[in-house]
N, C-alpha and C positions, 0 to 999 in steps of 0.2 A: 704648129704655129697657129695662134688664135687669129681669127679675122672678125672684124666688127663692122656691122652695117647698119646705120641708122635710117630711120624713116619717120614721117609724121609732121615735119615742119610745114610751114606755109604762112599765109597772110591771115591775119585775124584782127578784129577790132579790139580796142581796149576794153577790158572787162570780160573778154571771151576766154576760151579754153582751147587747149591742144594737148594731145597725148603723143609723146615721142617714144619710139621703140628702137631697141638696139639688139640685133640678133647676133649671137656669137656662133662661131663654128671652129672646129679643129682642136678643141680640148675640152675636157670635162668642165662644163660650166659651173658646177657646184663648187669647184675649187677656186673660183675667181671672185675676188672683191671688185666692185664695179663703182664707177663714178660718172657723173655728168659735169662737163665744164662748158663755159660759153666764152665767146669772143666777139665783143661788139666792134663795129667799125672804128678804126683809129684807137682802140684800146687794147690793153693787155688781156690775155686769157684770164678768166677768173673761175674759181670753184663755185659749183651750183648746189650739188647733192652727191651723196655717197652711201654705199650700203655694203655690209659685210657679206661674205660668201654665203652664209646661211639665210641672209635676209633678216636676221634677228636685231640688228642695229642699224640705225640710219642716222645721218646728220645732214644739216643744211646750212647754206650761207644765210646770214641774217636778212639779206635783201629778198629771199624767196621763201623764207620760213612761214608757215601758215598758208602759203598759196601753192607750193610745189609739193609733190609727193613722188618719192622714188620707190620702186618696188621691184622684185626679182622673182622670175618664175623659172626655177631650175628645170622643170619639166619641159619647158618651151625654149630653153636656152635664150631668154630674153629678159632684158632689163627696161623698165619703163620709166618715163618721167611725165606724170600728170601735171599739167600747168594750168592753174585756174586764176581768175582775176588778173589777167595779164595786162601789163602796162607797157607803154611805149619804150620805156627804158629796158625792158626784157628782150628788145630786138637784138639779135645776135646769131652767130653760128654756134649750135650746140653739138658738142661732140661727147661720145661716150668713150670710156677708157676702162682697161682692165689689167688686174695683176694678181697672180697666184698668191693668196694670202690666207692665213688662218687666224689673223688677229680678231679680236672681238670689238675693236674700235675701227670705225670706217676711215679710209684714207682720205684726206682733204688736200694733199700736196700733189700737184700735177707730176712732179718729177718721180713720184713713187710708181706711177703707172708704167707698165711695159708696152701695152698695145693701145692703139687709138683707131677710132673710126674716122671716116672721111668728113663727117659732119653733116648737119642738116640745118637749113636757113629757117629762121623764125623771124617774122616781121609783124610788129604789132602797131597798128595805125591808131591815130588819136581821134 
């Protein structure tokens, strides 16, 4: 059974940067497609970024495109989300998710994913 643990959240001023990490254990990480989702207070969970199991293909929500970068290190069993030019509207709990998948297109639908981390809080002050 895969387990996911996120870290790297915190409080940052608008315009600043954070890098989130998600470490996976329990299964061959290279077989897993990964995604980052976020849920702001009082709002539904939304897709942020996703990457294929090889790391060869990535996709982003329009709201984060050009500011966030997802990457996957199969040697370290870790997926990252580099967040730059942060805005107050990026404030949310960020969760990583995993699913065994060989597709060449990243998964953007939350229901596709089988395993979720506990989430890490990101607060962006204005």
